[in-house]
NUNUVEX-179591 format. One line per field, with one value per residue (C-alpha): residue number from 1; residue in three letters; x, y, z. Coordinates in steps of 0.02 Angstrom, whole numbers, plus 32768, in hexadecimal, padded with zeros to 4 digits. Example, Ala and Ser with C-alpha at 12.3 -4.5 7.8 and 13.67 -1.06 7.14 Angstrom:
resi = 1;2 $
resn = Ala;Ser $
x = 8267;82AC $
y = 7F1F;7FCB $
z = 8186;8165 $
***
This chain:
resi = 1;2;3;4;5;6;7;8;9;10;11;12;13;14;15;16;17;18;19;20;21;22;23;24;25;26;27;28;29;30;31;32;33;34;35;36;37;38;39;40;41;42;43;44;45;46;47;48;49;50;51;52;53;54;55;56;57;58;59;60;61;62;63;64;65;66;67;68;69;70;71;72;73;74;75;76;77;78;79;80;81;82;83;84;85;86;87;88;89;90;91;92;93;94;95;96;97;98;99;100;101;102;103;104;105;106;107;108;109;110;111;112;113;114;115;116;117;118;119;120;121;122;123;124;125;126;127;128;129;130;131;132;133;134;135;136;137;138;139;140;141;142;143;144;145;146;147;148;149;150;151;152;153;154;155;156;157;158;159;160;161;162;163;164;165;166;167;168;169;170;171;172;173;174;175;176;177;178;179;180;181;182;183;184;185;186;187;188;189;190;191;192;193;194;195;196;197;198;199;200;201;202;203;204;205;206;207;208;209;210;211;212;213;214;215;216;217;218;219;220;221;222;223;224;225;226;227;228;229;230;231;232;233;234;235;236;237;238;239;240;241;242;243;244;245;246;247;248;249;250;251;252;253;254;255;256;257;258;259;260;261;262;263;264;265;266;267;268;269;270;271;272;273;274;275;276;277;278;279;280;281;282;283;284;285;286;287;288;289;290;291;292;293;294;295;296;297;298;299;300;301;302;303;304;305;306;307;308;309;310;311;312;313;314;315;316;317;318;319;320;321;322;323;324;325;326;327;328;329;330;331;332;333;334;335;336;337;338;339;340;341;342;343;344;345;346;347;348;349;350;351;352;353;354;355;356;357;358;359;360;361;362;363;364;365;366;367;368;369;370;371;372;373;374;375;376;377;378;379;380;381;382;383;384;385;386;387;388;389;390;391;392;393;394;395;396;397;398;399;400;401;402;403;404;405;406;407;408;409;410;411;412;413;414;415;416;417;418;419;420;421;422;423;424;425;426;427;428;429;430;431;432;433;434;435;436;437;438;439;440;441;442;443;444;445;446;447;448;449;450;451;452;453;454;455;456;457;458;459;460;461;462;463;464;465;466;467;468;469;470;471;472;473;474;475;476;477;478;479;480;481;482;483;484;485;486;487;488;489;490;491;492;493;494;495;496;497;498;499;500;501;502;503;504;505;506;507;508;509;510;511;512;513;514;515;516;517;518;519;520;521;522;523;524;525;526;527;528;529;530;531;532;533;534;535;536;537;538;539;540;541;542;543;544;545;546;547;548;549;550;551;552;553;554;555;556;557;558;559;560;561;562;563;564;565;566;567;568;569;570;571;572;573;574;575;576;577;578;579;580;581;582;583;584;585;586;587;588;589;590;591;592;593;594;595;596;597;598;599;600;601;602;603;604;605;606;607;608;609;610;611;612;613;614;615;616;617;618;619;620;621;622;623;624;625;626;627;628;629;630;631;632;633;634;635;636;637;638;639;640;641;642;643;644;645;646;647;648;649;650;651;652;653;654;655;656;657;658;659;660;661;662;663;664;665;666 $
resn = Met;Ala;Arg;Asn;Lys;Arg;Ser;Gln;Val;Ala;Ile;Gln;Glu;Arg;Thr;Ala;Lys;Lys;Arg;Lys;Gln;Glu;Asp;Gln;Leu;Leu;Gln;Gly;Gly;Gly;Phe;Thr;Asp;Val;Gly;Asp;Ile;Ser;Asp;Val;Glu;Asp;Gly;Ser;Met;Ile;Asp;Thr;Trp;Glu;Thr;Glu;Glu;Gln;Asp;Tyr;Glu;Leu;Arg;Pro;Arg;Ser;Leu;Lys;Gly;Tyr;Glu;Glu;Asp;Val;Val;Glu;Gly;Leu;Pro;Val;Lys;Val;Asp;Gly;Lys;Ile;Thr;Arg;Lys;Met;Arg;Lys;Lys;Asn;Glu;Arg;Leu;Lys;Glu;Asn;Glu;Lys;Glu;Lys;Glu;Glu;Ser;Asp;Asp;Asp;Asn;Glu;Ser;Gln;Asp;Glu;Asn;Val;Lys;Asn;Glu;Asn;Glu;Asn;Glu;Asn;Asp;Gly;Glu;Asp;Ser;Glu;Asp;Glu;Val;Asn;Thr;Glu;Glu;Lys;Ile;Ile;Gln;Leu;Lys;Glu;Glu;Ile;Ala;Glu;Leu;Val;Glu;Asn;Leu;Met;Gln;Asp;Pro;Glu;Glu;His;Thr;Arg;Ala;Leu;Thr;Arg;Leu;Cys;Lys;Met;Thr;Thr;Ser;Lys;Asn;Pro;Asn;Thr;Cys;Lys;Phe;Ser;Met;Leu;Ala;Leu;Val;Ser;Val;Phe;Asn;Ser;Ile;Ile;Pro;Gly;Tyr;Arg;Ile;Arg;Pro;Leu;Thr;Glu;Leu;Glu;Lys;Lys;Glu;Lys;Val;Thr;Arg;Glu;Val;Ser;Arg;Leu;Arg;His;Phe;Glu;Gln;Ser;Leu;Val;Ala;Asn;Tyr;Lys;Ser;Tyr;Leu;Glu;Thr;Leu;Glu;Arg;Leu;Ala;Lys;Thr;Pro;Asn;Asn;Ala;Asp;Thr;Ile;Ala;Val;Asn;Leu;Gly;Ile;Leu;Ala;Met;Lys;Ala;Val;Asn;Gln;Leu;Ile;Pro;Asn;Val;Ser;His;Phe;Asn;Phe;Arg;Ser;His;Ile;Leu;Thr;Ile;Leu;Ile;Arg;Arg;Val;Cys;Lys;Pro;Asn;Leu;Ala;Ala;Asp;Pro;Ile;Ser;Arg;Asp;Ser;Ile;Ile;Val;Leu;Glu;Gln;Leu;Leu;Ser;Glu;Asp;Asp;Glu;Gly;Asn;Ile;Ser;Leu;Asp;Ile;Ile;Lys;Ile;Phe;Ser;Lys;Thr;Ile;Lys;Thr;Arg;Asn;Tyr;Asn;Ile;Asp;Glu;Ser;Val;Ile;Asn;Ile;Phe;Leu;Ser;Leu;Asp;Val;Leu;Gln;Asp;Tyr;Asp;Pro;Asn;Thr;Lys;Ser;Asp;Glu;Asp;Ala;Ile;Arg;Leu;Lys;Val;Lys;Lys;Lys;Asp;Arg;Val;His;Leu;Ser;Lys;Lys;Gln;Arg;Lys;Ala;Arg;Lys;Glu;Met;Lys;Gln;Ile;Glu;Glu;Glu;Met;Arg;Ala;Ala;Glu;Gln;Ala;Val;Ser;Ala;Glu;Glu;Arg;Glu;Arg;Asn;Gln;Ala;Glu;Ile;Leu;Lys;Leu;Leu;Leu;Ser;Leu;Tyr;Leu;Asn;Ile;Leu;Lys;Ile;Ala;Ser;Gln;Lys;Leu;Val;Gly;Thr;Val;Leu;Glu;Gly;Leu;Ala;Lys;Phe;Gly;Asn;Met;Ala;Asn;Phe;Asp;Leu;Leu;Gly;Asp;Phe;Leu;Asp;Val;Met;Lys;Glu;Leu;Ile;Gln;Asp;Ser;Ile;Met;Glu;Asp;Leu;Thr;Pro;Ser;Gly;Leu;Arg;Lys;Ile;Leu;Leu;Cys;Ile;Val;Ser;Ala;Phe;Ser;Leu;Val;Ser;Asn;His;Asn;Gln;Met;Lys;Phe;Asn;Val;Asp;Leu;Ser;Lys;Phe;Ile;Asp;Ala;Leu;Tyr;Ala;Val;Leu;Pro;Tyr;Ile;Ser;Leu;Asp;Ala;Asp;Ile;Glu;Leu;Ser;Tyr;Lys;Ser;Leu;Arg;Leu;Thr;Asp;Pro;Leu;Asn;Asn;Glu;Ile;Leu;Lys;Pro;Ser;Val;Asn;Val;Ser;Thr;Lys;Ala;Glu;Leu;Leu;Leu;Lys;Ser;Leu;Asp;His;Val;Phe;Phe;Arg;Ser;Lys;Ser;Gly;Thr;Arg;Glu;Arg;Ala;Ala;Ala;Phe;Thr;Lys;Arg;Leu;Tyr;Ile;Cys;Met;Glu;His;Thr;Pro;Glu;Lys;Thr;Thr;Ile;Ala;Leu;Leu;Lys;Phe;Ile;Asp;Lys;Leu;Met;Asn;Arg;Tyr;Pro;Glu;Ile;Gly;Gly;Leu;Tyr;Ser;Thr;Glu;Asp;Arg;Ile;Gly;Asn;Gly;His;Phe;His;Leu;Glu;Thr;Asp;Asp;Leu;Ser;Arg;Cys;Asn;Pro;Asp;Ala;Ala;Thr;Leu;Trp;Glu;Asn;Ala;Ile;Leu;Ser;Arg;His;Tyr;Ser;Ser;Ser;Ile;Thr;Lys;Gly;Val;Arg;Ala;Leu;Ser;Asn;Arg;Ser;Arg;Glu;Ser;His;Lys $
x = B8C3;B808;B813;B876;B7F7;B768;B7C1;B7DD;B728;B6F0;B762;B71B;B669;B68D;B6E3;B651;B5D6;B63A;B63F;B584;B568;B5DC;B57F;B4DC;B528;B562;B4B6;B463;B4E3;B524;B5D2;B590;B53C;B595;B548;B4DE;B4AE;B4AF;B41B;B434;B3C4;B387;B35C;B3DC;B445;B500;B588;B627;B6D5;B6D5;B645;B69B;B73A;B6D5;B683;B72C;B770;B6DC;B6DB;B72E;B7CD;B7CA;B853;B87C;B8A2;B84B;B79D;B718;B70F;B7C9;B809;B8B8;B902;B996;BA38;BAC1;BB7B;BBE3;BC9F;BC95;BC06;BB54;BAD0;BA16;B9A8;B8FA;B86E;B7B8;B72F;B6D8;B775;B78D;B6D9;B6EB;B78A;B737;B6A3;B717;B77B;B6DA;B69D;B743;B73D;B68C;B6C1;B752;B6E0;B667;B6F3;B736;B68A;B67A;B726;B6F9;B657;B6AF;B732;B6AA;B652;B6ED;B797;B7F3;B7B7;B822;B8A9;B8FF;B9BA;B9B7;B962;B9EA;BA6F;BA14;BA0C;BAC8;BAE5;BA77;BAD9;BB7D;BB38;BAFC;BBA7;BBFB;BB83;BBA0;BC5D;BC59;BBF6;BC6C;BD05;BCC2;BC9D;BD4A;BD9E;BD3C;BCAC;BC82;BC67;BC00;BB7C;BAFA;BB54;BB44;BA8A;BA77;BACA;BA5F;B9C0;B9FA;B9FC;B93E;B923;B8AE;B92D;B998;BA35;BA2C;BA0D;BA9A;BB22;BAFE;BAF1;BB9A;BBEB;BBB4;BC12;BCBC;BC7D;BC46;BCE2;BD49;BCEC;BCA8;BD12;BD5F;BCE3;BC28;BBC2;BB43;BAAE;BABE;BA60;B9EC;BA6B;BAF5;BA85;BA65;BB16;BB85;BC19;BCA0;BC8A;BCF8;BC97;BBF1;BC2D;BC68;BBC3;BB5E;BBC7;BBB7;BAFA;BAE6;BB57;BAF2;BA4B;BA85;BAD9;BA38;B9D1;BA51;BA46;B988;B996;BA0E;B999;B905;B965;B9B2;B905;B8DD;B8AA;B901;B863;B84A;B871;B91F;B94B;B911;B972;BA11;B9FC;B9E8;BA8B;BAE3;BA9E;BAE7;BB8E;BB8B;BB67;BBF5;BC70;BC2F;BC23;BCDE;BD0A;BC72;BC56;BC88;BC12;BB5A;BACF;BB40;BAAD;BA4A;BACA;BAEE;BA33;BA2F;BAC1;BA83;B9CF;BA0E;BA7D;B9F6;B992;B95E;B99B;BA42;BA8D;BA17;BA63;BB02;BB40;BB29;BBD9;BC27;BBB4;BBE7;BCA0;BC83;BC2E;BCB8;BD39;BCDD;BCD8;BD8E;BDCF;BD67;BDD1;BD62;BCC2;BC4C;BC31;BC28;BBA3;BB36;BB49;BB1A;BA81;BA40;BA63;BA06;B96C;B96C;B986;B8F6;B888;B8B3;B887;B93A;B91C;B9C6;BA5E;BAE7;BB6C;BB1A;BB3C;BBEE;BC0A;BC13;BCAF;BD0F;BCF1;BD98;BD5D;BD43;BDF9;BE7C;BEA2;BF0F;BEEB;BF88;BFFA;C01F;C08E;C096;C13F;C122;C117;C1C2;C240;C2E5;C37E;C3C3;C47D;C4B7;C502;C45D;C3F2;C3A2;C3DB;C34B;C347;C313;C267;C24E;C283;C206;C17A;C1A5;C1A2;C0F7;C0B6;C0F6;C09B;BFFA;C00A;C028;BF8F;BF25;BF65;BF40;BE90;BE6F;BEAD;BE40;BDA7;BDC7;BDE8;BD48;BCE3;BD2B;BD03;BC52;BC3C;BC8B;BC11;BB7B;BBB5;BBD3;BB28;BACD;BB33;BB1B;BA62;BA51;BAB0;BA43;B9A1;B9DD;BA0B;B961;B902;B979;B98F;B9E7;BA48;BA7F;BAAF;BB5A;BB91;BB4C;BBB0;BC4A;BC2C;BC18;BCB8;BD11;BCB6;BC6B;BCF8;BCBB;BC09;BBB7;BB9B;BADE;BADA;BB49;BAC0;BA4B;BACF;BAFE;BA49;BA28;BAC7;BA97;B9F0;BA48;BABC;BA2A;B9C9;BA61;BA7B;B9C4;B9D8;BA4A;BAE7;BAED;BB8E;BB40;BB07;BBB8;BBFC;BB72;BB9F;BC58;BC30;BBC0;BC4B;BCCF;BC59;BC24;BCD7;BD03;BC73;BCA6;BD61;BD47;BCFA;BD79;BDC1;BD19;BCF1;BC6E;BC68;BC06;BBD9;BC0F;BC05;BB7B;BBEA;BC7A;BC09;BBC8;BC7A;BCA5;BC07;BC22;BCDA;BCB9;BC41;BCBE;BD47;BCD5;BCAC;BCF7;BCFE;BD59;BDE9;BD80;BD25;BCB0;BD47;BD9B;BD95;BD37;BCD9;BC1C;BBCC;BB85;BB05;BAC2;BA4E;BA46;BAC4;BAF2;BB4C;BBC1;BBB0;BBED;BC8C;BD37;BD7F;BD7A;BD2F;BDDF;BE10;BD70;BD92;BE41;BDFE;BD7C;BDFC;BE70;BDE4;BDB5;BE64;BED2;BE68;BDEE;BDE7;BD78;BE05;BE20;BE8A;BDF2;BDB7;BE67;BE71;BDC4;BDE6;BE91;BE42;BDB8;BE32;BE9B;BDFF;BDD9;BE8A;BE6F;BDF5;BE2D;BE99;BF54;BF5B;BED2;BF28;BFCE;BF76;BF1F;BFC4;C011;BF7D;BF91;C04A;C01D;BF96;C014;C081;BFF2;BFAD;C03E;BFC6;BF7E;C024;BFE8;BF68;BFF5;C01C;BFC7;C064;C066;BFB6;BF17;BE6E;BDC6;BD3E;BD38;BD41;BC95;BCB8;BC03;BBCE;BBD8;BBD4;BC81;BC52;BC21;BCA1;BD28;BDC2;BE3F;BE1D;BE3E;BED6;BF15;BF21;BF03;BFB8;BFF1;BF82;BFB9;C070;C059;C007;C034;C070;C120;C0F7;C068;C0D1;C15C;C0E1;C08C;C133;C171;C0D7;C0E8;C1A0;C17C;C0F6;C171;C1F8;C17E;C14A;C1F7 $
y = A5E5;A5D9;A636;A6C3;A6D1;A6DC;A766;A7CD;A7BD;A7F2;A88A;A8BC;A8AC;A90E;A997;A9A1;A9AC;AA3D;AA9D;AA87;AACB;AB61;AB8A;AB8A;ABFB;AC76;AC7B;AC96;AD18;ACAA;ACFD;ADAA;AD91;AD4D;ACB0;AC8D;ABD9;AB90;AB30;AA8B;AA35;A9BB;AA4A;AA1F;AAAB;AA8A;AAF7;AADD;AB10;AB95;ABF4;ABEF;AC35;ACBE;ACED;ACFD;AD6D;ADE3;ADF3;AE99;AE8F;AEC7;AF44;AF47;AFF1;B056;B09D;B03D;B0B7;B0A4;B033;B000;B040;B005;AFFD;B07D;B057;B0E5;B0D4;B016;B009;AFDB;B049;B02D;B0B7;B0D1;B13D;B159;B10A;B1B2;B1FC;B164;B16C;B225;B205;B17A;B1E9;B277;B202;B1C1;B274;B2A2;B208;B234;B2E6;B2A4;B231;B2BF;B332;B2A9;B290;B34B;B351;B2C0;B316;B3BC;B364;B310;B3B7;B41F;B3D2;B479;B4A9;B42D;B472;B3D3;B3C3;B353;B3DD;B458;B3E0;B3CC;B48B;B49C;B40F;B465;B508;B4AB;B454;B4FC;B54B;B4B7;B4C1;B57D;B565;B4DF;B54F;B5E2;B576;B537;B5E9;B624;B598;B5A5;B622;B604;B54C;B55C;B5DD;B56F;B583;B640;B62F;B5BB;B637;B6C8;B663;B639;B6F3;B6F8;B66A;B684;B631;B6C0;B655;B622;B6D5;B71A;B69E;B6A0;B75E;B778;B6F0;B743;B7E3;B790;B72F;B7C8;B829;B79D;B76C;B814;B84C;B8F7;B92D;B942;B8B8;B8EF;B885;B821;B85C;B7EC;B7DE;B7AB;B725;B6D6;B6D6;B63E;B650;B5E0;B579;B5EE;B687;B631;B5FC;B6AB;B6F9;B67F;B6A7;B763;B760;B6EC;B75E;B7F9;B7A5;B75E;B801;B860;B7E8;B7F4;B8B2;B8A8;B838;B8B3;B943;B8E8;B8C0;B96F;B9BF;B969;B9EE;B9F9;B9CB;B926;B877;B85D;B7D8;B846;B8DC;B874;B835;B8E8;B91A;B885;B8B8;B967;B91C;B8B7;B954;B9B3;B928;B912;B9C3;B9F2;B960;B95E;BA18;BA00;B96E;B965;B9A9;BA2B;BAA2;BA16;B9ED;BAA7;BAC5;BA3C;BA8E;BB42;BB1D;BAC8;BB5D;BBE1;BBB8;BC3D;BBDD;BBA5;BB88;BAF5;BA96;BA3B;BA27;BADD;BB16;BA8D;BAB9;BB70;BB40;BAD5;BB64;BBDE;BB62;BB50;BC0E;BC28;BB9E;BBCE;BC2A;BC2D;BC5A;BBD1;BB86;BC31;BC6A;BBD2;BBED;BCA6;BC80;BBFC;BC6A;BD00;BC98;BC3D;BCDC;BD33;BC9B;BCA2;BD5D;BD84;BD29;BCD5;BCD7;BD59;BCD3;BCA2;BD4F;BD45;BCB3;BD31;BD7F;BCE4;BD09;BCFB;BD12;BDCD;BDE5;BE14;BD7D;BD6D;BCCD;BCE5;BCC5;BC0D;BBBF;BB13;BAC5;BA95;BB4B;BB73;BB6D;BB23;BB36;BA8F;BA7E;BA5E;B9B5;B97A;B9AD;B927;B92A;B951;B95B;B9F6;B9AE;B97E;BA2B;BA7A;BA08;BA2D;BAE8;BADA;BA75;BAFA;BB80;BB1C;BAFC;BBB5;BBE4;BB63;BBA0;BC54;BC25;BBC5;BC58;BCD1;BC64;BC4A;BD04;BD33;BCB4;BCEE;BDA5;BD77;BD12;BD9C;BE1E;BDAE;BD82;BE38;BE6A;BDE6;BE07;BEC4;BEB6;BE3E;BEB7;BF48;BEEA;BEBC;BF71;BFAC;BF3A;BF73;BEC8;BEE8;BE45;BE4B;BF03;BEEE;BE5F;BEB5;BF51;BEE6;BE9B;BF47;BF80;BEF0;BEEA;BF99;BFDF;BF6E;BFAF;BFF9;C0B6;C09B;C047;C0C7;C145;C0C0;C07C;C129;C159;C0B8;C0D0;C183;C143;C0BB;C13B;C1AC;C11C;C0E6;C196;C1A0;C0FD;C14F;C104;C053;BFEE;BF93;C03C;C080;BFED;C003;C0BC;C094;C00C;C082;C105;C088;C03B;C0E4;C11D;C073;C084;C132;C10E;C0A2;C132;C1B9;C1B2;C1E8;C2A2;C2B2;C2E4;C28A;C2E8;C27E;C309;C2AF;C217;C286;C2E4;C23E;C202;C2A3;C294;C1DF;C1F0;C210;C17D;C109;C13A;C109;C05E;BFD3;BF5B;BFD1;BF55;BEB6;BE59;BDC4;BD52;BD9A;BD39;BD94;BD74;BD84;BE0F;BDC0;BE4E;BE34;BDA1;BDB2;BD5A;BDDF;BDA5;BE2D;BE69;BE0E;BE69;BE23;BED4;BF30;BFDD;C024;BFDB;C01D;C0CA;C0CF;C095;C11F;C1A5;C164;C16C;C21F;C26D;C1FF;C19A;C221;C2DC;C2FA;C330;C3E9;C44E;C47C;C3C9;C38C;C408;C3DC;C320;C337;C393;C312;C280;C2C6;C2CC;C216;C1DB;C204;C172;C0F6;C05C;C05B;C009;C079;C114;C0E5;C0C8;C172;C1C9;C17C;C1B7;C26A;C263;C230;C2B7;C33C;C310;C33B;C3CE;C424;C4AE;C440;C451;C4FB;C4A5;C470;C524;C5CF;C635;C69E;C667;C6CE;C675;C6C4;C68F;C5F0;C537;C4E5;C43C;C404;C41B;C38A;C3F8;C40F;C4B4;C502;C4C0;C543;C4CF;C55E;C59F;C4F6;C4C7;C417;C427;C368;C357;C37F;C2F4;C272;C29B;C24C;C1AE;C109;C0C3;C0F8;C0E1;C15E;C1DF;C1D1;C1E8;C27F;C2D5;C2B0;C301;C398;C3B0;C39D;C424;C49C;C47D;C498;C544;C58B $
z = F6FF;F716;F7BA;F76A;F6DF;F75E;F7BE;F71F;F6EC;F79A;F791;F6EA;F727;F7C3;F75C;F6E2;F773;F7C2;F71D;F70B;F7BA;F799;F6FA;F759;F7DE;F759;F70B;F7B2;F7F2;F87D;F87B;F89C;F945;F9DD;FA28;F98F;F971;F8C3;F882;F830;F7B6;F83A;F8B3;F939;F987;F970;F9BB;F95A;F98A;F8FF;F952;F9FA;F9AC;F959;F9FB;FA4E;F9C4;F9C9;FA85;FABC;FB22;FBD5;FC07;FCBD;FD0A;FC7E;FC68;FC0C;FB75;FB52;FAC9;FA98;F9F6;F994;F9FA;F9D8;F9DD;FA29;FA48;FA3B;FAB9;FA8C;FADE;FAE1;FA9F;FAE9;FAA6;FACE;FA68;FA43;F9F5;F98A;F94F;F925;F8C1;F863;F839;F802;F792;F749;F724;F6D4;F668;F634;F608;F5A3;F546;F522;F4E5;F476;F42D;F40D;F3BA;F34B;F31D;F2F6;F28E;F22A;F20F;F1E5;F1CC;F1D4;F281;F2E1;F354;F38C;F395;F2FD;F298;F2CB;F291;F1EC;F1D7;F1F1;F177;F0F7;F10B;F0F4;F05A;F017;F02E;EFDA;EF48;EF31;EF41;EEBB;EE44;EE63;EE48;EDA1;ED69;ED9A;ED3A;EC98;EC95;EBDE;EBFD;EC9E;EC72;ECC4;ED6A;ED5B;ED36;EDCB;EE40;EE02;EE1F;EECF;EEFA;EEE2;EF5E;EFF1;F062;F0AA;F0B7;F002;EFCB;F038;F00A;EF50;EF4A;EF9D;EF34;EE92;EEBF;EEAB;EE14;EDB3;EDE4;ED98;ECFA;ECBE;EC29;EC12;EB8C;EB76;EB27;EAA5;EA71;E9D0;E937;E8D3;E849;E8C1;E90B;E861;E820;E834;E8A8;E8ED;E989;E9F1;E9BD;E9DF;EA89;EAB4;EA7A;EAE1;EB7B;EB62;EB4C;EBE2;EC4A;EC20;EC46;ECEC;ED1D;ECFC;ED65;EDF1;EDF1;EDF8;EE91;EEE4;EEBD;EF0A;EFA9;EFB6;EFBA;F060;F0E1;F18A;F1EA;F18F;F1CD;F213;F194;F103;F146;F155;F0A4;F069;F0BF;F06F;EFC6;EFDA;F00E;EF6E;EF09;EF5E;EF36;EE85;EE40;EE43;EDD0;ED5C;ED3F;EC89;EC6B;EC39;ECA8;ECFB;ED13;ED65;EDEA;EE07;EE21;EEA7;EF00;EEF4;EF27;EFC4;EFED;EFCE;F06A;F0E8;F180;F13D;F1EB;F208;F176;F1AC;F0F9;F0C5;F0F0;F085;EFF4;EFFC;EFFC;EF61;EF04;EF34;EEF5;EE4E;EE36;EE66;EDF2;ED5A;ECD8;EC3D;EC9A;EC5D;ED08;ED5B;ECDF;ED05;EDC0;EDB4;ED46;EDBD;EE54;EE0B;EDE5;EE8C;EEF3;EE9A;EEB8;EF72;EF77;EFAE;F052;F05A;F0C9;F0AD;F09B;EFF5;EFAB;EFED;EF75;EEE5;EF31;EEF8;EE3F;EDE8;ED36;ED54;ED7E;ECFD;EC92;EBF7;EB94;EB2C;EBC0;EBD6;EC58;EC08;EC01;EB4B;EB18;EB60;EAD5;EB06;EA9C;EA66;EA49;E998;E9C1;EA0E;E97A;E90F;E85B;E7E7;E72C;E6CF;E6AD;E762;E7A0;E727;E765;E819;E7F8;E7A9;E83E;E8B6;E856;E859;E914;E936;E8D0;E92B;E9D3;E9A7;E96E;EA0F;EA77;EA17;EA2E;EAE8;EB01;EAA4;EB05;EBAA;EB84;EB56;EBF6;EC5D;EC19;EC3B;ECEA;ED17;ECD4;ED3A;EDD6;EDD7;EDB1;EE44;EEB4;EE7E;EEA1;EF50;EF74;EF37;EFAE;F03A;F088;F12E;F132;F07B;F064;F0B2;F044;EFA8;EFCE;EFE7;EF3C;EEEF;EF40;EEE7;EE3F;EE37;EDCC;ED3E;ED43;ECAA;ECA5;EC97;ED42;ED96;EDBD;EE02;EE78;EEB8;EED9;EF3A;EFA1;EFCE;F00F;F074;F0C4;F0EF;F13D;F1A4;F1E7;F219;F27D;F2FF;F2B0;F2F4;F2DA;F246;F200;F20B;F1AA;F128;F111;F0FB;F07D;F01C;F013;EFDB;EF5B;EF15;EEF8;EEAC;EE31;EDFD;EDF2;ED57;ECF8;ED24;EC74;EC30;EC25;ECAC;ED62;EDEA;EE87;EF1C;EF9E;EFFD;F016;F051;F0CB;F10D;F12B;F188;F1F2;F22B;F25A;F315;F31E;F2CA;F347;F3D9;F390;F3FA;F364;F2EE;F2D9;F2DE;F254;F25C;F24B;F2E6;F389;F411;F4B2;F4B5;F519;F5BA;F5CA;F51B;F503;F446;F3D9;F359;F2BE;F27D;F1CC;F136;F114;F13B;F13D;F1E3;F1F9;F209;F160;F110;F15A;F111;F068;F06A;F095;F00F;EF8D;EFBD;EFBA;EF4C;EED2;EE9D;EE7D;EF15;EF89;EFAB;F025;F091;F099;F0C4;F155;F197;F190;F1E3;F276;F28C;F27A;F308;F373;F346;F36B;F422;F429;F3A5;F3CE;F3B4;F308;F2C1;F307;F2B7;F20F;F219;F241;F1A6;F13F;F182;F157;F0A5;F09F;F0D5;F03F;EFCB;F02C;F08B;F0C2;F14D;F1A8;F1E4;F255;F2CB;F2FD;F306;F2E1;F243;F218;F21B;F223;F203;F27C;F2E4;F2BC;F2CE;F319;F32B;F275;F1FB;F160;F116;F0C5;F16D;F1E9;F1BA;F1CB;F1AC;F25B;F2AF;F318;F33B;F3F8;F400;F3CA;F47C;F4C5;F445;F464;F511;F4D0;F523;F47C;F44B;F392;F39D;F3FB;F37B;F2EB;F33A;F35E;F2AF;F261;F2D5;F2AA;F1F1;F1F8;F24B;F1C9;F13A;F17F;F1A2 $
***
């Protein structure tokens, strides 16, 4: 036992001595240099087995058969076989240096990112930030959907939700503004009542009311206030110019989409003039083609005018248009003036005619009648009389209001047309003349002379411009409009000299027949001219030049007292000359017109033959003056050419007219 204890003590002392020597070696760096000798406290040099092992580990391995600067890398296992991988020391050093530089760069970039995040938290573009942005958008949509759902369920109870949504439209965050603005369109279309809300008087505010009435009043006043603030936000966004920031421009387009969807359903509600002003100011821009939402806005305005029966909405639209167009100095697109062609209130309307099913009286069989006492029948009779009186009073009021609105609308519209004609705007004259051709028969007698004088000047200017295709259309529109204006006053005892318009029509007939687009309007499909670099937009009118020509001829000979035998003969001769060049459909229409003209003036049948007819002088083909052309001396020798036309319909018509003229002169 004593021997075992001595051996354990010796082992412990030897172990403690080795640990002490190792600690001294660590302090002196003995493990870093090969062959280093550790110092002991007593100064003796002791080489331990640990130092020898360390020297062996740090000694480089010698590779037989390879160069000295080659070292062995990690082995690679390919197809179950282990292969040794050798590389040069220089490449390994370069890779280590490159990895070290990349790690340093990464550390520097991380430091910069940390610094930027500390300076501005919103400037980070990490993947985590993107995820947070998407989460915020989803949360925003969920919040808006919850507010809209509460409003749809019970709007009177959740007025705060409506206020919250209206405040979100003024947010600087474009997503918040966009989503809330579009959500409010469906909300207002659903909760706006079918009547106007007037402000409460001071007396009504002080009086005591029931809880239901107080709740309804609070909802109505909150609805009006929020609706007004929402319209102000839409107006501010709609005024964004096209050259502004992309986000601002997109918000402006979305605001106009909201207005287009809102106005058809809320035209009866408060602030109608405000929302119409937003819509009309956006439309009355010089460069309307650059606005992608302009076409939809024009369709909405045309729909409002066509569906308005009483004229209140139409009157507001015309008033705002007249002020805005004058402010723009008539520098607007022609499609804006074309909106007025959709006015339905100026058409014939009888408020006494009702198509309601309730107004249709159905006879009830005697066995199905409800038995009523004498007193009940008397009461029912009295109620029917009261209802009839109330219905008659309502009809009289609506008819009086409609007539008043109609007179005001017509006054504003015609004054606007006259001002545009006086300034002679080239791109607006066509659409104004089209409007006069439609509404000119309702014009006041005081404006008749002004319109005719302006139209004569327009015709003279067009003739001086060598009769371009747009000038020809302008002349035809002036002629049709002038006769439409005068036709309304035929019952009055006065005569208007329209000889200048008739002479102008006679003068432009050859030029119209040579026009390639005589049967085409701006709505017709056509190929562009490859030799013409300019993109010419045809004139406003939907009617073709052929249709306008036939309208003009009809006004001269059948709708007015301007037609005479000499004029009928002169026009017949010139129309036959034109039919040699006009297309097939136009030629057939002109032959039908000549057939109709021969019924009224049978004397023109003598132009088909020279037998039994004596003419003084010669027919002057080149003159454009009807009083000097001497049509009685003319002969329709063009009839022989047209009888060999490629179209069988034209040849049949020409031969029928020729045979008819022979039978009438037998």
